[in-house]
C-alpha positions, 0 to 999 in steps of 0.5 A: 642406230636410228629408229623412226616412230610410227604413229597416227595423228589426226589431221581432219574430220568430216562430220556427216559429209556424205558426198565426200565419204561417198566420193572416197568410197567409190575411189576404193570400190568400198560399199560398207559404211565402216571400212579399214583405213585407205591411203589418200595420195597427193594425187587423189587429194588433188583430184578431190579438191578439183571436184570440189572446186568445180562443184562450188563454181557451178553452185555458188555465184560471185556474190556468194549466193547458193544456187545448187546445180544438182546435175554437176553435184550428182556427176562429181560429188554425188551423195549416197542416198543410203546414209544420213546427210543426204541431199543437196543444200547449204550443208552440202555446199559447206561440206565442199568448202570445208573439204577444200580448206582441209585438203589445202591444209593437208597439202601444205603440212604433209610430207608425202615422201615420209607420211601417209594420209589415211581415211577411215569411215564410220557411218 
């Protein structure tokens, strides 16, 4: 008889990534700074990646210069004004880049048929 072990393994940390937490919270209609784990499906991660890519394309030119397009940021990945880390600036762009890298790694290393990717927020 075979028994599979269920375990949690951290795969990523978003530190003060206000807009990312806000986006995930909105997907699950969560209005609290601390919430129970939610499952980030492959499709949801792809959607978040797409939003990040669009924001970067609107805010960073081909030479890597940052010119924040707040209209696009607020439409696709708005910050939650009630939490620290609020604002559209270089740190916001770095959070977007880090998120894209994190999602790429998760997509390459996760077997979504056997594993769940959980997100927990603690603000």
